[in-house]
C-alpha positions as CSV (number, residue, x, y, z in Angstrom):
1,M,0.0,0.0,0.0
2,E,2.8,2.5,0.8
3,L,4.7,2.2,-2.4
4,P,1.6,3.0,-4.7
5,L,0.9,5.8,-2.2
6,A,4.2,7.2,-2.7
7,H,4.1,6.8,-6.6
8,A,0.8,8.7,-6.9
9,P,1.9,12.3,-5.8
10,A,5.2,11.8,-7.7
11,E,3.4,11.0,-10.9
12,A,1.0,13.9,-10.3
13,F,3.9,16.3,-10.0
14,D,5.5,15.0,-13.2
15,E,2.3,16.1,-15.0
16,A,2.1,19.4,-13.1
17,E,5.7,20.1,-14.0
18,R,4.9,19.7,-17.6
19,V,2.0,22.0,-17.4
20,S,4.0,24.6,-15.4
21,A,6.8,24.5,-17.9
22,E,4.4,25.3,-20.8
23,R,2.9,28.1,-18.8
24,L,6.4,29.4,-18.0
25,E,7.2,29.6,-21.6
26,A,3.9,31.4,-22.3
27,G,4.5,33.8,-19.4
28,D,1.5,32.7,-17.5
29,V,3.4,31.7,-14.4
30,S,6.5,33.2,-12.7
31,G,9.8,31.6,-12.3
32,Y,9.3,31.5,-8.5
33,Q,6.1,29.5,-8.9
34,H,7.8,27.1,-11.3
35,R,10.8,26.6,-8.9
36,R,8.4,26.1,-6.0
37,L,6.7,23.3,-8.0
38,Q,10.0,21.7,-8.8
39,L,11.0,21.8,-5.1
40,E,7.8,20.1,-4.1
41,A,8.2,17.5,-6.9
42,A,11.7,16.7,-5.7
43,R,10.4,16.2,-2.2
44,Y,7.9,13.6,-3.3
45,T,10.4,12.0,-5.7
46,A,12.8,11.5,-2.7
47,L,9.8,10.0,-0.7
48,R,9.2,7.6,-3.6
49,L,12.8,6.5,-3.7
50,E,13.0,6.0,0.1
51,T,9.8,3.9,0.0
52,Q,11.3,1.8,-2.8
53,V,14.5,1.2,-0.9
54,A,12.4,0.3,2.2
55,Q,10.5,-2.2,0.2
56,D,13.6,-3.8,-1.3
57,N,15.1,-4.2,2.1
58,T,11.9,-5.7,3.4
59,L,11.7,-8.1,0.4
60,G,15.3,-9.1,1.2
61,V,14.4,-10.0,4.8
62,L,11.3,-11.9,3.6
63,A,13.5,-13.9,1.2
64,S,15.8,-14.9,4.0
65,L,12.9,-15.9,6.3
66,I,11.2,-18.2,3.7
67,G,14.6,-19.7,2.6
68,S,14.9,-18.1,-0.8
69,T,18.3,-18.9,-2.4
70,G,18.7,-15.3,-3.6
71,T,19.0,-12.1,-1.7
72,T,15.6,-11.1,-3.0
73,L,12.4,-12.8,-4.0
74,D,12.0,-14.1,-7.5
75,D,11.0,-11.6,-10.1
76,T,7.9,-13.7,-10.8
77,T,6.7,-13.3,-7.2
78,V,3.8,-10.9,-6.9
79,L,3.1,-9.5,-3.5
80,T,-0.3,-8.1,-2.8
81,D,-2.1,-6.7,0.2
82,S,-3.1,-10.2,1.3
83,L,-3.2,-9.3,5.0
84,T,-6.9,-8.3,4.9
85,P,-8.6,-10.0,7.8
86,A,-12.4,-10.2,7.7
87,P,-14.3,-8.1,10.3
88,L,-14.2,-9.8,13.7
89,T,-17.5,-11.6,14.4
90,L,-16.8,-13.4,17.7
91,S,-17.8,-11.7,21.0
92,V,-15.3,-10.9,23.6
93,D,-16.7,-13.7,25.9
94,S,-16.3,-16.2,23.0
95,L,-12.7,-15.0,22.5
96,V,-12.0,-15.5,26.2
97,S,-13.4,-19.1,26.1
98,L,-11.2,-19.7,23.1
99,A,-8.1,-18.5,24.8
100,L,-8.9,-20.5,28.0
101,T,-9.0,-23.6,25.8
102,N,-6.2,-22.9,23.4
103,R,-3.5,-21.0,25.3
104,S,-0.6,-23.5,25.7
105,E,0.9,-21.8,28.6
106,L,-2.3,-21.9,30.5
107,R,-2.8,-25.6,29.7
108,V,0.7,-26.3,31.1
109,A,0.0,-24.4,34.2
110,L,-3.2,-26.3,34.8
111,L,-1.5,-29.6,34.2
112,E,1.3,-28.8,36.6
113,A,-1.3,-27.8,39.3
114,D,-3.1,-31.2,38.7
115,A,0.2,-33.1,39.0
116,A,1.1,-31.2,42.2
117,T,-2.3,-32.2,43.6
118,A,-1.8,-35.8,42.8
119,E,1.7,-35.6,44.5
120,V,-0.1,-34.6,47.7
121,G,-2.2,-37.8,47.5
122,L,0.9,-39.9,47.0
123,A,2.7,-38.3,49.9
124,D,-0.3,-38.7,52.1
125,A,-0.7,-42.4,51.2
126,Q,2.9,-43.2,52.0
127,R,2.2,-42.3,55.7
128,I,0.1,-45.5,55.9
129,P,2.3,-48.5,57.0
130,T,2.7,-51.1,54.2
131,P,2.3,-54.9,55.5
132,V,5.3,-57.1,54.5
133,L,4.5,-60.8,54.0
134,T,7.5,-63.1,54.0
135,G,7.8,-66.9,53.3
136,G,10.2,-69.7,52.6
137,F,11.6,-73.2,53.4
138,K,13.7,-73.7,56.6
139,S,15.8,-76.5,57.7
140,E,17.3,-76.6,61.2
141,R,19.6,-79.3,62.9
142,L,19.0,-79.7,66.6
143,P,21.8,-80.5,69.0
144,T,20.3,-84.0,69.3
145,G,21.1,-84.7,65.6
146,V,17.5,-84.4,64.5
147,T,16.9,-82.2,61.4
148,I,13.7,-80.2,61.4
149,S,12.5,-78.9,58.0
150,G,9.4,-77.1,56.8
151,F,7.8,-74.1,55.3
152,V,7.7,-70.8,57.3
153,A,5.7,-67.6,56.7
154,G,5.7,-64.2,58.5
155,L,3.9,-60.9,58.4
156,S,5.3,-57.6,59.6
157,L,3.7,-54.3,60.0
158,P,6.1,-51.3,60.5
159,V,4.6,-48.7,62.8
160,P,5.9,-45.1,62.2
161,L,6.1,-44.0,65.8
162,W,8.4,-41.1,65.2
163,D,8.7,-40.5,61.4
164,R,5.1,-40.0,60.1
165,R,6.4,-38.1,56.9
166,S,4.6,-35.0,58.0
167,G,7.3,-32.8,56.5
168,A,7.0,-34.4,53.0
169,V,3.2,-34.2,53.1
170,E,3.3,-30.5,54.1
171,A,5.9,-29.7,51.4
172,S,3.6,-31.4,48.7
173,R,0.7,-29.5,49.9
174,A,2.6,-26.2,49.7
175,E,3.8,-27.0,46.2
176,A,0.2,-27.9,45.1
177,A,-1.1,-24.7,46.5
178,R,1.6,-22.7,44.7
179,R,0.9,-24.4,41.4
180,T,-2.8,-23.9,41.8
181,A,-2.3,-20.2,42.6
182,D,0.0,-19.8,39.5
183,A,-2.6,-21.3,37.3
184,A,-5.3,-19.0,38.7
185,V,-3.1,-16.0,38.0
186,Q,-2.3,-17.3,34.5
187,R,-6.0,-17.7,33.8
188,R,-6.8,-14.1,35.0
189,D,-3.9,-12.7,33.0
190,T,-5.2,-14.5,29.9
191,E,-8.6,-13.2,30.2
192,R,-7.5,-9.6,30.9
193,E,-5.1,-9.8,27.9
194,V,-7.8,-11.0,25.5
195,R,-10.3,-8.3,26.7
196,N,-7.6,-5.6,26.3
197,A,-6.6,-6.8,22.9
198,H,-10.2,-7.0,21.8
199,A,-11.0,-3.4,23.0
200,A,-7.8,-2.0,21.1
201,H,-8.7,-4.0,18.0
202,Q,-12.4,-2.8,17.9
203,A,-11.4,0.8,18.6
204,L,-9.0,0.9,15.7
205,A,-11.5,-0.9,13.4
206,A,-14.0,1.9,14.1
207,Q,-11.5,4.5,13.2
208,L,-10.6,2.8,9.9
209,D,-14.3,2.5,9.0
210,A,-14.7,6.2,9.5
211,L,-11.6,7.1,7.5
212,R,-12.4,4.6,4.7
213,A,-15.6,6.5,4.1
214,Q,-13.6,9.7,3.6
215,L,-10.9,8.1,1.4
216,G,-13.2,6.4,-1.0
217,E,-14.0,7.3,-4.6
218,R,-15.2,10.7,-3.7
219,A,-11.8,11.7,-2.3
220,M,-10.0,10.3,-5.4
221,T,-12.5,12.2,-7.6
222,A,-11.9,15.4,-5.8
223,R,-8.1,15.1,-6.2
224,Q,-8.4,14.3,-9.9
225,A,-10.7,17.3,-10.3
226,A,-8.0,19.5,-8.6
227,D,-5.5,18.1,-11.2
228,T,-7.8,19.0,-14.0
229,A,-8.6,22.4,-12.6
230,Y,-4.8,23.2,-12.2
231,A,-4.1,22.0,-15.7
232,E,-6.9,24.3,-17.0
233,G,-5.7,27.2,-15.0
234,E,-8.8,27.5,-12.9
235,I,-6.9,27.1,-9.5
236,S,-3.5,28.5,-8.4
237,L,-0.4,26.4,-7.8
238,L,-0.8,26.7,-4.0
239,E,-4.4,25.5,-4.1
240,W,-3.3,22.5,-6.1
241,L,-0.3,21.8,-3.7
242,D,-2.7,21.9,-0.8
243,S,-5.1,19.5,-2.4
244,V,-2.3,17.0,-3.3
245,R,-0.7,17.2,0.2
246,A,-4.1,16.9,2.0
247,Y,-4.9,13.8,0.1
248,H,-1.5,12.3,0.5
249,E,-1.4,12.9,4.3
250,A,-4.8,11.4,4.7
251,A,-3.9,8.4,2.6
252,A,-0.7,7.9,4.6
253,S,-2.5,8.1,7.8
254,Y,-4.9,5.5,6.6
255,A,-2.0,3.2,5.6
256,G,-0.4,3.6,9.0
257,L,-3.7,2.8,10.8
258,W,-4.2,-0.2,8.5
259,A,-0.7,-1.5,9.5
260,E,-1.5,-1.0,13.2
261,Y,-4.8,-2.8,12.6
262,I,-2.9,-5.8,11.3
263,A,-0.7,-5.7,14.3
264,R,-3.6,-5.6,16.7
265,R,-5.3,-8.4,15.0
266,A,-2.1,-10.4,15.4
267,A,-2.0,-9.5,19.1
268,L,-5.5,-10.7,19.6
269,E,-4.7,-14.0,17.8
270,R,-1.7,-14.4,20.0
271,A,-3.8,-13.7,23.1
272,T,-6.5,-16.3,22.1
273,G,-3.9,-18.8,20.8
274,A,-6.0,-19.3,17.7
275,L,-6.2,-18.1,14.0
276,L,-9.2,-15.7,13.8
277,L,-10.5,-15.9,10.2
């Protein structure tokens, strides 16, 4: 969007310079007016060149990210304004529910809390004595020379009179409480992040809608009418410069807002952990 926006005023000034040169020869404009026009034309030409360099650098970075063998993308590659997300249709509550389901860091926190709670049950269960059953075959020779043989069995039950593992149980409970609290904080932070991202997204969307109505076909028609009026001598150079500058500044503001809108949509998708189509 930015490169065509930079080309438009530069092309308009090319035509304006041609008209001004003809008027200068005819004596209809002063040398000062013609030089003023050339100065403005040079400024927009420099802007166009700066934008072209910025685009080339961006394409070089994009080529490296996608693994292109060259320093830039292939000449056959056509880049368009593909980042045009549809208007958001989900409510903020639906987005919060989506985030609570999809956010990986929140799922990890919940799983860690569940694991810590299970550790408490294990540590508590280890406080209960475990019966030990023994058995075998025993042969014993008495002093009288008689040998006694037979099977033997035994049952032991250790009683923890002093060590009841209370320290381990309390440590497990403290860890479980910490993990549960961390998960609750993560849940609240996720919900707050989604609501803030949604509010920022919707606020900018409303601004874009209002500006889009002003920069539609009527604005372009008005600028073209100013070009025609200047070419026919109906308006002065300053009036034409004002019309070109006003349209360019408004269009540049719209391009900047649109870039910010894409960034806010990306922030909302990151907050929900899902692609919002």
